[in-house]
C-alpha positions as CSV (number, residue, x, y, z in Angstrom):
1,M,119.1,62.9,123.7
2,K,122.6,63.3,125.1
3,V,122.9,64.4,128.7
4,L,126.2,65.5,130.3
5,I,126.4,65.1,134.1
6,I,129.2,67.0,135.8
7,G,130.7,65.5,139.0
8,N,132.2,62.4,140.4
9,G,130.4,61.6,143.7
10,G,127.4,59.8,145.0
11,R,124.9,62.5,144.0
12,E,126.0,62.3,140.4
13,H,125.9,58.5,140.4
14,A,122.3,58.6,141.8
15,I,121.3,61.2,139.2
16,G,122.8,59.1,136.4
17,R,121.1,55.9,137.7
18,K,117.7,57.7,137.7
19,L,118.2,59.2,134.2
20,A,119.2,55.8,132.9
21,A,115.7,54.5,133.8
22,S,114.0,57.4,131.9
23,P,111.5,56.3,129.2
24,Q,113.3,58.8,127.0
25,K,116.5,56.6,127.1
26,P,119.1,59.4,127.1
27,T,122.7,58.8,126.2
28,L,124.7,59.7,129.4
29,I,128.1,61.4,129.5
30,F,129.9,61.9,132.8
31,A,132.7,64.4,133.6
32,P,134.8,63.1,135.3
33,G,132.5,60.4,136.6
34,N,133.6,57.4,138.8
35,P,133.6,53.6,138.5
36,G,130.0,53.4,139.4
37,M,129.0,55.5,136.5
38,E,130.9,53.5,133.9
39,A,128.0,51.0,133.4
40,L,125.6,53.9,132.8
41,G,127.5,55.8,130.1
42,S,130.8,57.3,129.0
43,C,133.2,58.9,131.4
44,F,135.6,61.7,130.4
45,S,138.5,62.8,132.6
46,V,137.5,66.5,132.7
47,A,137.4,68.0,136.2
48,A,134.3,69.8,137.4
49,E,136.5,72.9,138.0
50,D,137.8,72.9,134.3
51,F,135.1,75.2,132.9
52,R,136.7,75.5,129.4
53,G,137.3,71.8,129.3
54,L,133.6,71.1,130.2
55,L,132.4,73.6,127.6
56,S,134.6,71.9,124.9
57,L,133.3,68.5,126.0
58,A,129.7,69.5,125.8
59,Q,130.2,71.0,122.4
60,S,132.2,68.2,120.9
61,Q,129.8,65.5,122.3
62,K,126.8,67.6,121.1
63,A,125.2,67.4,124.6
64,D,121.6,68.5,124.5
65,L,121.5,69.1,128.2
66,T,124.1,69.5,131.0
67,I,123.3,68.8,134.6
68,V,125.7,70.2,137.3
69,G,126.0,68.0,140.4
70,P,128.4,69.9,142.8
71,E,128.0,73.4,144.1
72,Q,131.5,74.8,143.2
73,P,131.0,75.1,139.4
74,L,127.6,76.7,139.9
75,V,128.9,79.2,142.4
76,G,131.8,79.9,140.1
77,G,129.5,80.7,137.1
78,L,129.6,77.5,134.9
79,A,125.9,78.0,134.1
80,D,126.7,81.6,132.9
81,L,129.4,80.2,130.5
82,F,127.2,77.5,129.1
83,L,124.2,79.9,128.6
84,A,126.4,82.4,126.9
85,N,127.4,79.7,124.4
86,G,123.8,78.7,123.7
87,L,123.9,75.4,125.7
88,K,121.1,74.1,127.9
89,I,122.2,73.7,131.5
90,F,120.4,72.7,134.7
91,G,121.4,74.8,137.6
92,P,121.3,78.4,138.7
93,D,123.7,81.1,137.4
94,R,126.4,82.7,139.5
95,A,124.1,85.4,140.9
96,A,121.4,83.0,142.0
97,A,123.9,80.4,143.3
98,A,125.1,83.0,145.8
99,L,122.3,81.6,148.0
100,E,124.7,78.8,148.8
101,G,128.1,80.4,147.9
102,S,127.8,83.0,150.7
103,K,125.9,82.3,153.9
104,A,126.3,86.0,154.7
105,F,124.4,86.9,151.5
106,S,121.7,84.3,152.1
107,K,121.1,85.5,155.7
108,D,120.9,89.1,154.5
109,F,118.6,88.0,151.7
110,M,116.3,86.2,154.1
111,S,116.3,89.3,156.4
112,R,115.3,91.5,153.5
113,H,112.4,89.3,152.4
114,G,111.1,88.2,155.8
115,I,111.9,84.5,155.4
116,P,112.1,82.8,158.8
117,T,115.6,81.9,160.0
118,A,117.8,82.2,163.0
119,R,119.0,85.6,164.3
120,Y,122.5,86.3,163.2
121,R,125.6,88.6,163.0
122,T,128.4,88.5,160.4
123,F,132.1,89.1,161.2
124,R,135.4,89.3,159.3
125,A,137.7,89.9,162.2
126,L,138.5,87.7,165.2
127,E,138.2,90.2,168.1
128,P,134.7,91.6,167.2
129,A,133.5,88.0,166.8
130,R,134.8,87.2,170.2
131,A,133.2,90.2,171.7
132,H,129.9,89.2,170.2
133,L,130.3,85.7,171.6
134,R,130.9,87.1,175.1
135,E,127.7,89.2,174.7
136,V,125.3,86.4,173.5
137,G,126.9,83.3,175.1
138,A,126.3,79.7,174.2
139,P,124.9,77.6,172.7
140,I,125.6,79.2,169.3
141,V,126.2,78.1,165.7
142,I,129.4,79.3,164.0
143,K,129.4,79.0,160.2
144,A,132.0,79.7,157.5
145,S,130.3,81.9,155.0
146,G,131.8,80.3,151.9
147,L,131.8,76.7,150.6
148,A,133.3,74.3,153.0
149,G,132.2,70.9,151.8
150,G,129.4,70.6,154.3
151,K,131.8,70.9,157.2
152,G,131.7,74.6,157.8
153,A,128.9,74.8,160.3
154,V,129.9,74.2,164.0
155,V,127.2,73.7,166.6
156,C,128.8,75.0,169.9
157,M,127.2,74.1,173.1
158,T,129.8,75.8,175.3
159,L,131.8,79.0,175.2
160,P,135.2,77.2,174.8
161,E,133.8,75.3,171.8
162,A,132.6,78.5,170.2
163,E,136.0,80.3,170.9
164,S,137.8,77.4,169.2
165,A,135.4,77.5,166.2
166,I,135.9,81.2,165.7
167,Q,139.7,80.8,166.1
168,S,139.7,78.0,163.5
169,M,138.0,80.2,161.0
170,L,139.3,83.7,161.6
171,G,142.6,83.0,163.3
172,P,146.0,82.8,161.7
173,K,145.7,79.0,160.9
174,A,142.3,79.3,159.2
175,V,141.2,75.7,158.5
176,F,138.6,76.7,155.8
177,G,140.9,79.2,154.0
178,A,139.0,81.9,152.1
179,A,135.7,80.1,152.8
180,G,136.0,81.0,156.5
181,S,137.3,84.6,156.1
182,E,133.8,85.7,156.8
183,V,131.7,84.0,159.5
184,V,128.1,84.0,160.4
185,M,127.3,83.6,164.1
186,E,123.7,82.7,164.6
187,E,121.4,81.7,167.4
188,F,121.0,78.0,168.2
189,M,117.6,76.8,167.1
190,E,115.8,74.1,169.0
191,G,114.1,71.5,166.9
192,E,114.6,68.7,164.3
193,E,116.1,69.2,160.9
194,A,114.6,68.1,157.5
195,S,115.6,68.5,153.9
196,L,113.2,70.1,151.4
197,F,113.8,70.1,147.6
198,A,112.1,72.5,145.2
199,L,112.6,72.1,141.5
200,T,111.9,75.4,139.8
201,D,111.9,77.1,136.4
202,G,112.3,80.5,138.2
203,T,108.6,81.1,138.6
204,S,106.8,77.8,139.2
205,F,108.1,75.0,141.4
206,V,107.3,71.4,142.4
207,L,108.4,69.8,145.7
208,L,110.3,66.5,145.5
209,P,110.1,63.9,148.3
210,T,111.4,65.2,151.6
211,A,114.3,63.6,153.4
212,Q,116.2,63.7,156.7
213,D,120.0,63.7,156.7
214,H,122.4,62.6,159.4
215,K,125.3,65.0,159.5
216,R,127.3,64.0,162.6
217,I,129.8,61.2,162.3
218,G,128.6,59.2,165.3
219,D,125.5,57.4,166.4
220,G,123.1,59.6,168.4
221,D,124.2,62.7,166.4
222,T,127.6,62.8,168.2
223,G,131.0,64.0,167.0
224,P,131.9,66.5,164.2
225,N,129.8,67.4,161.2
226,T,130.4,65.6,157.9
227,G,129.1,65.9,154.4
228,G,126.4,63.4,155.5
229,M,126.5,59.9,156.9
230,G,123.1,58.7,155.8
231,A,119.5,59.7,155.0
232,Y,116.0,58.4,154.6
233,A,113.0,59.5,152.6
234,P,110.3,60.6,152.9
235,A,110.7,62.3,156.3
236,P,107.6,61.6,158.6
237,L,108.5,64.8,160.3
238,M,107.3,66.8,157.3
239,T,103.6,66.5,157.6
240,P,101.3,67.9,154.8
241,A,100.6,70.9,157.0
242,L,104.3,71.6,157.5
243,L,105.0,71.1,153.8
244,E,102.3,73.6,153.0
245,E,103.7,76.1,155.5
246,A,107.3,75.7,154.3
247,S,106.2,76.1,150.7
248,R,104.2,79.3,151.5
249,T,106.6,81.0,154.0
250,I,110.0,79.9,152.6
251,V,110.1,78.5,149.1
252,A,107.7,80.9,147.3
253,P,109.1,84.0,149.0
254,T,112.7,82.9,148.2
255,L,111.9,82.5,144.5
256,D,109.9,85.7,144.4
257,G,112.7,87.5,146.2
258,M,115.4,86.3,143.8
259,R,113.3,87.4,140.8
260,R,112.7,90.8,142.3
261,E,116.4,91.2,143.0
262,G,117.2,90.4,139.3
263,A,118.6,87.0,139.9
264,P,115.8,84.5,139.0
265,Y,116.6,81.1,140.4
266,T,116.3,78.0,138.2
267,G,117.3,74.4,139.0
268,I,117.0,72.6,142.3
269,L,116.7,74.6,145.5
270,Y,117.6,72.7,148.6
271,V,116.3,74.2,151.8
272,G,117.7,72.8,155.0
273,L,114.9,73.3,157.5
274,M,114.7,73.4,161.3
275,I,111.3,72.5,162.6
276,T,111.0,74.8,165.6
277,P,108.1,75.4,168.0
278,Q,107.5,78.6,166.0
279,G,107.3,76.7,162.7
280,P,109.9,75.8,159.9
281,K,112.9,78.0,159.7
282,V,115.8,78.0,157.2
283,V,119.1,76.5,158.4
284,E,120.7,76.9,154.9
285,Y,120.2,76.9,151.2
286,N,122.0,74.7,148.7
287,C,122.0,75.4,145.0
288,R,122.0,71.7,144.0
289,F,120.8,68.3,144.9
290,G,121.8,67.3,148.4
291,D,124.2,64.5,149.1
292,P,123.4,61.9,150.4
293,E,119.7,62.9,150.2
294,T,119.6,62.5,146.4
295,Q,120.5,58.8,146.9
296,V,117.1,58.3,148.6
297,I,114.7,60.8,147.0
298,L,115.4,59.8,143.4
299,P,114.8,56.0,143.7
300,I,111.3,56.7,145.2
301,L,110.4,59.6,142.8
302,Q,107.7,58.2,140.5
303,E,108.0,60.9,137.8
304,D,110.5,60.9,134.9
305,L,113.5,63.0,136.3
306,L,114.5,64.0,132.8
307,E,111.1,65.4,132.1
308,L,111.2,67.4,135.3
309,I,114.7,68.8,134.6
310,L,113.8,69.8,131.0
311,A,110.7,71.6,132.4
312,S,113.0,73.5,134.8
313,V,115.4,74.5,132.0
314,E,112.7,75.3,129.4
315,G,109.8,76.4,131.6
316,G,106.4,74.8,132.1
317,L,106.7,73.3,135.5
318,D,103.3,74.6,136.3
319,R,101.9,71.8,134.1
320,I,103.6,69.0,136.1
321,K,102.5,67.4,139.3
322,V,104.7,65.2,141.6
323,A,102.7,62.3,143.0
324,P,103.1,61.2,146.7
325,T,105.7,58.5,147.1
326,K,104.6,54.9,147.4
327,E,107.9,53.5,148.8
328,W,110.6,54.4,151.4
329,A,114.3,54.5,150.9
330,A,117.3,54.7,153.2
331,V,121.1,55.1,152.6
332,V,123.9,54.3,154.9
333,V,127.2,55.9,154.0
334,M,130.4,53.9,154.4
335,A,133.3,56.2,155.1
336,S,137.1,55.9,155.4
337,R,138.8,55.4,158.7
338,G,139.5,58.9,160.2
339,Y,136.9,60.8,158.2
340,P,135.9,63.7,158.6
341,G,139.6,64.2,159.6
342,P,142.6,62.9,157.7
343,Y,142.1,59.5,156.0
344,E,144.0,57.1,153.7
345,T,142.9,56.4,150.2
346,G,143.7,53.5,147.8
347,I,142.2,50.9,150.2
348,P,140.8,47.8,148.3
349,I,137.0,47.5,148.1
350,S,135.2,44.1,147.9
351,G,131.8,42.6,148.0
352,L,129.9,45.0,145.6
353,D,129.0,42.0,143.4
354,Q,127.2,40.6,146.4
355,V,125.4,43.9,147.0
356,Q,124.2,43.8,143.4
357,A,122.7,40.4,144.0
358,L,120.4,41.7,146.8
359,A,116.8,42.2,145.9
360,N,116.1,45.7,147.4
361,S,119.6,47.1,147.8
362,H,122.1,48.9,145.5
363,A,125.5,50.6,146.0
364,I,126.2,54.2,145.1
365,H,129.8,55.1,144.5
366,A,130.8,58.3,146.3
367,G,134.6,58.2,146.6
368,T,136.0,55.3,144.5
369,K,138.5,54.8,141.7
370,R,140.2,52.1,139.8
371,M,143.9,51.4,140.5
372,Q,145.5,48.6,138.4
373,E,142.1,47.2,137.6
374,K,141.1,47.0,141.3
375,L,138.4,49.1,142.9
376,V,139.8,51.2,145.8
377,T,138.8,54.1,148.0
378,A,139.3,57.6,146.8
379,G,137.5,59.8,149.3
380,G,136.2,60.3,152.8
381,R,132.7,59.1,152.0
382,V,133.3,56.0,149.9
383,L,130.0,54.2,149.3
384,G,126.3,54.7,149.9
385,M,124.3,51.6,150.6
386,V,120.7,52.3,149.5
387,G,117.7,50.2,150.5
388,Q,114.1,50.5,149.3
389,G,110.9,48.9,150.6
390,P,107.2,49.4,151.3
391,T,108.0,50.5,154.8
392,L,110.8,52.6,156.3
393,E,111.8,49.7,158.5
394,E,112.3,47.4,155.5
395,A,114.2,50.1,153.6
396,I,116.6,50.6,156.5
397,A,117.1,46.8,156.8
398,A,117.8,46.6,153.1
399,A,120.4,49.4,153.3
400,Y,122.2,47.7,156.2
401,A,122.1,44.4,154.3
402,G,124.3,46.2,151.8
403,T,126.8,47.3,154.5
404,A,127.1,43.6,155.5
405,K,128.3,42.7,152.0
406,A,130.5,45.6,151.0
407,E,133.9,45.8,152.7
408,F,137.1,47.8,152.9
409,P,139.5,47.9,155.8
410,G,138.7,50.7,158.3
411,A,135.2,51.3,157.0
412,Q,133.0,53.2,159.4
413,F,129.3,53.8,159.3
414,R,126.5,54.9,161.6
415,K,124.2,52.2,163.1
416,D,121.2,54.4,163.7
417,I,120.2,55.7,160.3
418,G,116.5,56.3,160.2
419,K,115.9,55.8,163.9
420,K,114.2,59.2,164.2
421,G,111.9,58.4,161.4
422,L,110.9,55.1,162.9
423,A,110.1,56.8,166.2
424,R,107.6,59.1,164.4
425,L,105.6,56.3,162.7
C-alpha cells in the first residue's frame, strides 16, 4: 500500500514514523516532507498549499491513501478535491473542517447543540469589541476566529492586555490579517487543560491516548502562547470518569450535530478541554492531529495506526477497540531564539546522531532543512525530543536526555515539561 503524507512538520514526521512500524509495511510518500522523513520514504517538493500539485502527485504515484497533517489544506477543501477525483483521503471535508477554520462557527455550533464551552460574543469591528470589554471586564480570552498557527488565542488578565489584544486583531495593523478580522471574546475559564483525540468515521469513534500540551513559551506557563513547547501522554488529569463524561457530553454530541447539519465529520477530531469545577468544557476544536501531542500519543498507541485510519476512511470503527496504554511519553520542543516572535533560520544543528544512540529517546524534525548538505534550522519550533518509559518520570528524563545531546546556537526549551502530570501521580 502506498500512503501519501502531506506536511513538513513534527506532526507529519511522527505520523510517518508510526506508519513505518505498521505490520502492513506501507510505502510512504511525503509532500513536501523534511530531513527527518527522508529515512522513512520518498519526499517530493510539493507544498501543502498546492492542491493541484498534490492531486497530480497522488495520481502519478498511485497513492492508495492520503493523510493530511496540517489544518490549512483541510480548511481550504483539499479533501473535497481528492474525494471528487475518487481518491481516499484521511481528514474532514471543507464543511466539517470549519470547526477549526472558524472559531465563530464552532462557538455557534456548540451553542446550537448544547455542548459545554465558555460564554462568548463575536465581533468584527473595534469599537463594539471595546464596549463589550468595558462591560464584562477582565480576565477574558480574546481569539482570532481564523487560523493563526496556534498563536491566535490571548489570555488577558488585565484590561490593558485585553485592549492591546483587540487592537492587534481588529486595529489598522492587524497582526493576524484576515484570520483576525473576526474575533471571539469569551469568558476566562478556571481549570486545567487537556487534549482529547477522537478518531471517527462520521458515526462511530474511538478515543486515542490523552495528552497535556504546554502552550506558553516560558516555565510555569509564562509568556506568550506558541504552537506548543512540549507535551506528555497519557494525561493523569483525564480520569476514566472524566473521559466518559467528555465522550458523552462533548464528542458524541459534536459528531451527531455535524451529521444533523449535513457535514458529517471524518478523520481525527482534536478537542482542547478545560477541566472546570462544572466538568469538562471545550476550549477549541482542531480538525487534525495536534502538534506536539501527536509526538507523544502515537509512540504509546498499541494499535496499528494504518488500520485505524483505514477504518476512519472506509467505515467500521465500531469493530475496533483501543487498549489502554502501557507506557508513558514526553516531548520537549527545542525552539529558535526569539520564537514565538521573529527568529533567524539557517542555524547549524548538531548532535542528532548522539540522540539516535540513546535507548529510549528519539528526535522529531519540526523545522529543519538541508543547506549545502548540512542540517540547519528552518522554523520557530525546530526539534521535538521524545522520551518513552514505564513511568512518566522516566519518559521525561529520556526526553531531556535528548535535549542534552542535540544542539543549535540560541536553542530555547522549557525545563518543566510534565511537571503538572508528576504532581498528580
